[in-house]
PALUM-323020 format. One record per atom (N, C-alpha, C): residue in three letters; x, y, z. Coordinates in steps of 0.001 Angstrom, whole numbers, padded with zeros to 6 digits, always signed. Atoms other than C-alpha are relative to their C-alpha. Example, Ala and Ser with C-alpha at 12.3 -4.5 7.8 and 13.67 -1.06 7.14 Angstrom:
REM PALUM-323020
Ala+000890-001190+000000Ala+012300-004500+007800Ala+000900+001200+000000Ser-000820-001190-000060Ser+013670-001060+007140Ser-000770+001090+000730
***
This chain:
REM PALUM-323020
Met-001013-000536-000984Met-016976+005519-040992Met-000686+000770+001070Thr+000709-000793-000991Thr-018028+006753-037652Thr+000641+001359+000171Ala-000379-001384-000235Ala-017660+010372-036536Ala+001416+000023+000592Glu-001190+000090-000736Glu-014819+009369-034151Glu+001196-000403-000939Thr-001105+000446+001074Thr-012815+007493-036971Thr+000124+001109-000976Ala-000180-001029+001069Ala-013401+010405-039305Ala+000944+001101+000685Arg-000852-000978-000814Arg-011813+012854-036629Arg+001415-000522+000049Leu-001251+000628-000101Leu-008994+010448-036283Leu+000805-000015-001335Ala-000677+000069+001367Ala-008306+010025-039965Ala+000399+001475-000343Ser-000280-001439+000367Ser-008523+013898-040375Ser+001285+000336+000663Leu-001040-000356-000863Leu-006025+014294-037568Leu+001416-000632-000502Val-001174+000744+000594Val-003586+011699-039113Val+000409+000537-001260Ala-000282-000348+001351Ala-003951+012936-042623Ala+000713+001378-000044Ser-000604-001310-000188Ser-002922+016550-041524Ser+001354+000070+000592Ala-001372+000027-000649Ala+000230+015496-039776Ala+001078-000160-000933Arg-001286+000153+000815Arg+003529+016079-041544Arg+001117-000307+000942Tyr-000937+000113-001012Tyr+005436+015840-038268Tyr-000690-000633+001195Val+000602+000586-001115Val+004743+013652-035250Val+000946-000067+001103Leu-000827-000003-001185Leu+006075+014073-031793Leu-000655-001092+000817Trp+000454+001191-000648Trp+005864+010883-029788Trp+000532+000050+001551Asp-000388+000352-001230Asp+005761+010347-026066Asp+000658-001440-000027Leu-000657+001322+000023Leu+007900+007222-025187Leu-000906-001044+000649Asp+000559+001177-000752Asp+006270+005263-022343Asp-001495+000159-000074Gly+001370-000093+000267Gly+002808+004494-023375Gly-000227-000192-001578Pro+000190+000186+001490Pro+002555+005151-027185Pro+000967-000799-000701Ile-001034+000807+000772Ile+005827+003570-028203Ile+000189-001347+000776Cys-000222+001156-000650Cys+006419+001121-025511Cys-000483+000102+001487Gln+000337+000060-001357Gln+005657-000024-021943Gln+001455-000178+000662Leu-001327-000046-000380Leu+009119+001002-020554Leu+000320-000829+001156Phe-000304+000798-001270Phe+008830-000542-017154Phe-000646-001298+000119Ala+000673+001301-000077Ala+007279-003828-018085Ala+000769-001051+000799Gly-000852+001012-000717Gly+010195-005849-016673Gly+000672+000488+001263Tyr-000526-000626-001191Tyr+011415-003392-014071Tyr-000935+001061+000398Pro+001117-000849-000313Pro+008337-001891-012581Pro+000327+001382+000620Ala-000176-001346-000434Ala+008114+001851-011933Ala-000179+000151+001437His+000186-000263-001391His+006850+001446-008475His+001226-000538+000804Leu-001157+000408-000612Leu+009964-000524-007620Leu+001115+001114+000035Ile-000954-001072+000063Ile+012139+002270-008921Ile-000328+001043+000845Ala+000446-001084-000904Ala+010039+004813-007067Ala+000354-000284+001433Ser-000359+000350-001347Ser+010610+003036-003769Ser+001469-000061+000238Glu-001542-000153-000058Glu+014357+002741-004497Glu+000444+001322+000110Leu-000367-001390-000058Leu+014520+006438-005194Leu-000301+000547+001329Val+000272-000490-001329Val+012744+007243-001993Val+000969-000494+001087Ala-000910+000643-000924Ala+015027+004849-000086Ala+001496+000762-000073Lys-001320-000676+000247Lys+018117+006613-001702Lys-000025+001435+000616Val+000225-001408-000655Val+016745+010073-000607Val+000169-000168+001527Asp-000040+000321-001452Asp+016365+008598+002952Asp+001460-000238+000386Gln-001409+000424-000387Gln+019912+007137+002934Gln+000893+001269-000067Leu-000741-001255+000051Leu+021267+010585+001918Leu-000414+001082+001123Gly+000472-000791-001066Gly+019459+012042+005013Gly-000876+001171-000384Met+000938-001010+000473Met+017056+014110+002965Met-001419-000354-000139Gly+001320+000511+000021Gly+013923+012198+003511Gly-001037+000967+000340Gly+001033-001097-000340Gly+012248+015209+005083Gly-000413+000793-001082Leu+000348-000661+001091Leu+012149+016736+001649Leu-001272-000427-000617Leu+001080+000616+000784Leu+009428+014411+000497Leu-001337+000082+000790Thr+001303+000239-000509Thr+005722+014567+001066Thr-000472-001399+000127Glu+000530+001343-000211Glu+003851+011471+002127Glu-000469-000546-001483Gln+000434+000371+001504Gln+002219+011423-001478Gln+001161-000335-000882Glu-001123+000285+000928Glu+005577+011637-003098Glu+000687-001314+000498Arg-000606+001229-000504Arg+006910+008812-000804Arg-000726-001201-000458Ser+000839+001133+000272Ser+004038+006526-001708Ser-000351-000160-001571Ser+000322+000063+001442Ser+003759+007314-005446Ser+000705-001196-000768His-000557+001120+000779His+004325+004581-008003His+000865+000628-001191Asp-000696-000744+001089Asp+005992+007202-010350Asp+001220+000612+000628Pro-001256-000614-000587Pro+009669+007875-009555Pro+000134+001433-000327Gln-000127-001396+000253Gln+009385+011258-011188Gln-000697+000875+001017Asp+000756-000789-000996Asp+007064+012403-008450Asp+001008+000408+001133Ala-000941-000306-001053Ala+009816+012119-005749Ala+001158+000825-000609Leu-000964-000808+000668Leu+012320+013544-008240Leu-000411+001416-000024Arg+000629-001284+000090Arg+010069+016508-008763Arg+000048+000586+001372Gly+000001-000625-001325Gly+009621+016900-005090Gly+001182+000587+000588Val-001355-000438-000472Val+013229+017177-004332Val+000302+001219-000746His-000318-001105+000799His+013684+019535-007225His-000689+001292+000492Glu+000771-001174-000454Glu+010876+021829-005892Glu+000586+000650+001259Arg-000546-000532-001122Arg+012601+022171-002566Arg+001514+000203+000071Arg-001429-000284+000141Arg+016238+022084-003673Arg+000273+000205-001456Pro-000137-000088+001484Pro+016114+023368-007189Pro+001595+000330-000378Gly-001361-000195+000515Gly+019501+023255-009102Gly+001026-000595+000920Ser-000897+000515-000972Ser+021163+021345-006206Ser+000683-001233-000609Asp-000774+001201+000375Asp+023785+018623-006541Asp-000873-001314+000270Leu+000877+001135-000227Leu+021238+016285-004945Leu-000868-000279-001237Val+000809+000180+001233Val+018800+016811-007865Val+000751-000634-001184Leu-000877+000629+001159Leu+021631+016129-010388Leu+000299-001458+000256Glu-000414+001480-000321Glu+022711+012901-008555Glu-001334-000764-000224Leu+001317+000744+000137Leu+018960+011734-008396Leu-000355-000154-001487Glu+000341+000096+001396Glu+018300+012521-012029Glu+000881-001025-000662Glu-000891+000890+000581Glu+021331+010706-013153Glu-000246-001450+000491Trp+000364+001330-000533Trp+020485+007667-010876Trp-001313-000467-000725Leu+001192+000415+000592Leu+016952+007626-012390Leu+000273-000461-001564Thr-000326+000236+001364Thr+018475+007750-015881Thr+000608-001437-000155Arg-000559+001426+000130Arg+020528+004639-015166Arg-000991-001113+000304Arg+001076+001023-000232Arg+017408+002756-013874Arg-000939-000129-001308Glu+000895+000024+001199Glu+015461+003684-017045Glu+000793-000759-001098Leu-000721+000875+000849Leu+018392+002250-019062Leu+000087-001394+000319Lys-000060+001450-000427Lys+018353-000888-017074Lys-001427-000538-000429Ala+001319+000492+000403Ala+014666-001124-017961Ala-000281-000259-001377Val+000177-000029+001428Val+015081-000817-021671Val-000102-001448-000544Pro-000048+001298+000513Pro+016039-004479-022389Pro-001288-000843+000263Lys+001201+000731-000273Lys+012770-005695-020708Lys-001282+000757-000506Ala+001238-000753+000434Ala+010451-002984-022130Ala-000691-000822-001065Leu+000887+000592+000909Leu+007451-004147-024200Leu-000459+000982-001055Pro+000534-000935+000996Pro+006601-002496-027521Pro-001435-000010+000101Thr+001485-000189-000044Thr+003095-001040-027542Thr-000433-000785-001327Pro+000527+000675+001113Pro+001057-003380-029809Pro-000354+000889-001246His+000078-000667+001351His+000999-002199-033547His+000811+001248-000176Thr-000805-001289+000298Thr+003311+000843-032910Thr+001162-000249-000947Asp-001050+000208+000958Asp+006327-000709-034711Asp-000283+000107-001406Pro+000441-000237+001354Pro+004534-001219-037912Pro-000620+001316-000343Leu+000569-001368+000322Leu+002720+002079-037566Leu+001105+000956-000286Ile-001199-000822+000118Ile+006043+003904-037162Ile+000674-000113-001455Arg-000697+000221+001332Arg+007607+002202-040182Arg-000767+000346-001209Thr+000868-000358+001170Thr+004592+002644-042424Thr-000205+001428-000174Trp+000221-001482+000038Trp+003936+006262-041556Trp+001322+000691-000428Trp-001206-000611+000416Trp+007631+007095-041839Trp+000265-000214-001414Ser-000173+000338+001404Ser+007689+005503-045301Ser-000832+001006-000932Tyr+000949-000843+000737Tyr+004979+007981-046325Tyr+000735+001526+000005Gly-000669-001264-000052Gly+007489+010916-045594Gly-000301+000801+001149Val+000348-000686-001201Val+006057+011860-042313Val+001269-000077+000948Arg-001278-000084-000799Arg+008921+012891-039841Arg-000323-000017+001386Phe+000260+000286-001437Phe+009141+011891-036145Phe+001027+000554+000899Ala-000929-000202-001072Ala+010724+012946-032972Ala-000543-000584+001321Ile+000547+000506-001412Ile+010414+011659-029388Ile+000168+001143+000857Thr+000103-001132-001049Thr+009389+014199-026720Thr-000462-000665+001311Thr+000343+000798-001200Thr+009419+012423-023323Thr+000518+000602+001306Asn-000660-000307-001351Asn+009894+013027-019638Asn+000868-001048+000502Asn-001070+000995-000306Asn+012033+009958-019520Asn+001268+000488-000476Ser-001377-000461+000615Ser+015807+010237-020313Ser-000010-000260-001495Ala-000244+000122+001461Ala+016637+010823-023890Ala+000945-001158-000176Thr-000920+001126+000172Thr+019430+008265-023470Thr-000749-001301-000042Ala+000770+001201-000161Ala+016967+005647-022448Ala-000970-000225-001313Ala+000881+000032+001246Ala+014516+006616-025409Ala+000724-000460-001210Ala-000827+000447+001047Ala+017297+006412-027866Ala+000513-001461+000044Ala-000437+001298-000161Ala+018454+003091-026517Ala-001177-000946-000431Tyr+001102+000877+000290Tyr+014908+001666-026847Tyr-000224-000050-001421Val+000289+000047+001437Val+014303+002736-030444Val+001084-000746-000732Glu-001119+000815+000651Glu+017744+001322-031366Glu-000219-001432+000137Ser+000254+001346-000336Ser+016774-001936-029717Ser-001031-000591-001004Arg+001045+000417+000864Arg+013759-002115-032168Arg+000409+000191-001402Gly-000424-000336+001290Gly+015712-001137-035148Gly-000644+001263-000695Leu+000764-001187+000333Leu+013926+002206-035291Leu+000642+001376-000091Ser-000762-001326-000166Ser+016730+004790-034867Ser-000051+000876-001180Asn+000092-000937+001142Asn+016506+006022-038367Asn-001330+000675-000100Cys+001188-000654+000033Cys+012930+006908-037856Cys-000040+001237+001075Phe-000031-001029-001072Phe+013842+009097-034799Phe+001396+000689+000120Pro-001281-000712-000166Pro+016817+011248-035512Pro+000003+001097+001096His+000163-000986-000983His+015520+013755-032968His-000691-000574+001271Val+000507+000630-001262Val+015067+012487-029311Val+000222+001102+001005Tyr-000182-000988-001095Tyr+014393+014980-026511Tyr-000777-000496+001214Gly+000514+000736-001241Gly+013819+013921-022931Gly+000359+000960+001170Arg-000220-000768-001117Arg+014354+014987-019410Arg+001441+000557+000187Thr-001409-000529-000267Thr+017192+017303-018536Thr+000158+000249+001468Pro-000115-000345-001446Pro+018706+018206-015128Pro-000945+001119+000486Asn+000977-001016-000435Asn+016368+021291-015153Asn-001348-000529-000153Leu+001331+000706+000106Leu+013223+019555-014194Leu-001217+000983-000239Asp+001095-000987+000287Asp+011187+022708-014690Asp-000351-000142-001473Leu+000284+000088+001281Leu+011396+021882-018310Leu-000595-001084-000538Met+000804+001218+000122Met+009668+018610-018093Met-001524+000392-000401Lys+001443-000218+000260Lys+006125+018402-019645Lys-000773-000003+001322Pro+000730-000734+000970Pro+003654+020082-019147Pro+000673+001155-000744Asn-000756-001039+000724Asn+006328+022652-020069Asn+000099-000475-001443Pro-000106+000546+001354Pro+006424+022539-023863Pro+001444-000010-000542His-001504-000129+000495His+010278+022882-024067His+000405-001116-000899Cys-000541+000981+000825Cys+011048+019534-025476Cys-000805-000072-001257Leu+000693-000062+001140Leu+008247+019817-027985Leu+000563+001108-000927Glu-000567-001205+000842Glu+009529+023267-029128Glu+001316-000258-000617Glu-001287+000336+000535Glu+013033+021944-029369Glu-000063-000967-001159Ala+000182+001061+001018Ala+011911+019002-031534Ala-000502+000719-001324Ile+000669-000663+001109Ile+009748+021344-033812Ile+001206+000922-000666Lys-001110-000854+000514Lys+012870+023658-034292Lys+000942-000877-000755Ala-000931+000936+000488Ala+015183+020766-034922Ala-000503-000671-001389Met+000517+000573+001320Met+012842+019253-037657Met-000287+000954-001079Gly+000439-001039+000874Gly+012087+022570-039218Gly-001475-000094-000246Ala+001473+000264+000232Ala+008404+021851-038670Ala-000913+001190+000316Glu+001122-001101-000220Glu+005359+024193-038677Glu-000864-000667+000989Pro+001002+000538-000953Pro+003298+023633-035521Pro-001332-000390-000568Ser+001277+000301+000632Ser+000216+023687-037713Ser-000140-001346-000705Gly-000133+001230+000553Gly+001366+020474-039399Gly+000550-001052+000874Thr-000675+000885-000969Thr+002604+018821-036262Thr-001102-000660+000895Leu+000838+000796-000948Leu+000829+016126-034086Leu+000776-000565+001230Met-000617+000665-001100Met+001754+015042-030618Met-000839-001153+000440Ile+000712+001203-000479Ile+000824+011564-029441Ile+000453-000223+001451Gly-000215+000092-001426Gly+000637+011190-025626Gly-000996-000758+000766Asp+000977+000696-000786Asp-000969+009291-022839Asp-000389+000634+001315Ala+000189-000727-001209Ala-001077+011916-020164Ala-000442+001370-000248Ala+000420-001348+000115Ala-002713+015191-019462Ala+001088+001081-000170Thr-001103-000863+000110Thr+000680+016742-019221Thr+000459+000066-001464Asp-000262+000037+001578Asp+001312+015699-022896Asp-001029+001069-000629Leu+000954-000793+000557Leu-001885+017478-023806Leu+000169+001515+000271Val-000358-001383-000262Val-001036+020716-022011Val+001277+000509-000792Ala-001221-000445+000740Ala+002455+020830-023578Ala-000275+000242-001424Ala+000335-000129+001340Ala+000962+020262-026978Ala-000853+001260-000210Arg+000759-001309+000187Arg-001478+023138-026546Arg+000897+001171+000047Gln-000864-001118-000163Gln+001290+025429-025353Gln+000938+000127-001219Ala-000867-000024+001211Ala+003375+024423-028409Ala-000714+000228-001249Gly+000774-000288+001159Gly+000477+024984-030735Gly-000068-001153-000912Val+000157+001162+000868Val+000334+021430-032043Val-001245-000745+000314Ala+001176+000784-000237Ala-002519+019029-032442Ala+000237-001125+000910Phe-000317+000991-000930Phe-002890+016221-030009Phe-000907-001286-000155Leu+000717+001303+000002Leu-003840+012496-030072Leu+000262-000789+001235Gly-000153+000659-001182Gly-004474+010710-026909Gly+000027-001517-000131Tyr-000121+001456+000045Tyr-003424+007109-026295Tyr-000337-000574+001376Ala+000380+000449-001362Ala-005334+005381-023467Ala+000269-001634+000111Arg-000486+001432-000081Arg-003393+002082-022964Arg-000819-000755+001036Asn+000720+000756-001202Asn-005232+001254-019755Asn-001432+000224-000060Gly+001314+000030+000110Gly-008677+001675-021111Gly-000787+001265+000475Glu+000931-001009-000354Glu-011578+003601-019629Glu+000462+001164+000910Asp-000473-000951-001015Asp-009811+005313-016730Asp+000920+001003-000710Lys-000946-000848+000710Lys-007052+006636-018918Lys-000647+000924-001047Glu+000849-000737+000901Glu-009501+007723-021579Glu-000801+001112+000614Arg+000602-001004-000671Arg-011580+009552-019112Arg+000869+001126+000431Ile-000938-001050-000406Ile-008624+011434-017731Ile+000402+000830-001168Leu-000414-000731+001232Leu-007564+012472-021201Leu-001209+000923-000549Thr+001253-000751+000499Thr-011088+013496-022341Thr-000277+001175+000901Glu+000353-001016-000932Glu-011701+015411-019197Glu+001038+001080+000008Ala-001110-000975+000160Ala-008383+017266-019788Ala-000160+000833-001243Gly+000276-000790+001225Gly-009756+018263-023215Gly+000481-000630-001294Ala-000423+000752+001142Ala-008404+015681-025579Ala-001263-000347-000808Glu+001131+000138+000917Glu-010823+015637-028591Glu+000018-001518-000653Val-000150+001222+000707Val-009462+012375-030125Val+000892-001022+000918Val-000720+001045-000784Val-008374+009321-028019Val-000088-001426-000544Val+000122+001365+000352Val-007517+005794-029106Val+000444-000915+001055Arg-000334+001085-000923Arg-007241+002614-027109Arg+001111-000941-000519Ser-000901+000831+000689Ser-005101+000925-029699Ser+000583+000626-001109Met-000786-000617+001072Met-002439+002011-032172Met-000510-000630-001228Lys+000573+000559+001108Lys-004249-000278-034587Lys-000973+000938-000705Gln+000927-000976+000501Gln-006839+002401-034893Gln+000699+001025-000866Val-000756-001158+000731Val-004148+004907-036144Val+000452-000722-001236Leu-000447+000776+001159Leu-002698+002250-038479Leu-001036-000183-000999Asp+001044+000284+000941Asp-006102+001429-039912Asp-000421+001291-000806Val+000460-001170+000657Val-006710+005150-040875Val+001059+000558-000914Leu-001009-000496+000995Leu-003377+005600-042711Leu-000495-000220-001411Pro+000347+000238+001317Pro-003950+006077-046390Pro+000608-001205-000608Ser-000548+001167+000387Ser-003405+002988-048472Ser+001259+000237-000788Arg-001238-000254+000511Arg-000607+004757-050166Arg+000338+001535+000284Pro-000320-001419-000419Pro+001311+008104-049451Pro-000555+000956-000926
***
């Protein structure tokens, strides 16, 4: 066993509760309805409402629709416009669910790990409604009784640890026995602030792995099979 595999095995063995990010570790949410299309549609909607001046050029050209949403929130916090755009994005995420692709090896990992008595929650910056719809579509709802996602108060999105802390309270978990699995530096920051361990998932290979390790992630996997392989042979 390599030192890297040993660190991963130790991290997995110590987890009694696992907080999962949705897009990345669990699925590729926008596989059939690409995020960059949703982002451009959101920018067009802001323009149609006559509020295009609120967005920076970087926000207008971003492939992540949450960048434009956050931009409007920063300049019009708590406004009806933010509420309208957040609800609009939620509808687009729900539209993406039927064409989402499961992350390879994650479904069997979830079912096996759950059968060992480890308990799960979803903590995502996507809509909790979309997250719940996705796990239901995979027959995994029983594994995720706790789903926490984006709220109209965008200040509570990760890297804010709010959704992690809500999940920890709901599960009656101890942070010291809790693991967060995420694919972004914001996930790592939220995990640190919530006092939980972190496992990075680098779906896109070297670039994603570099970003996570430079942010301070000590253990990063490129495939969920690596996690499945270090589960004990029995609970």
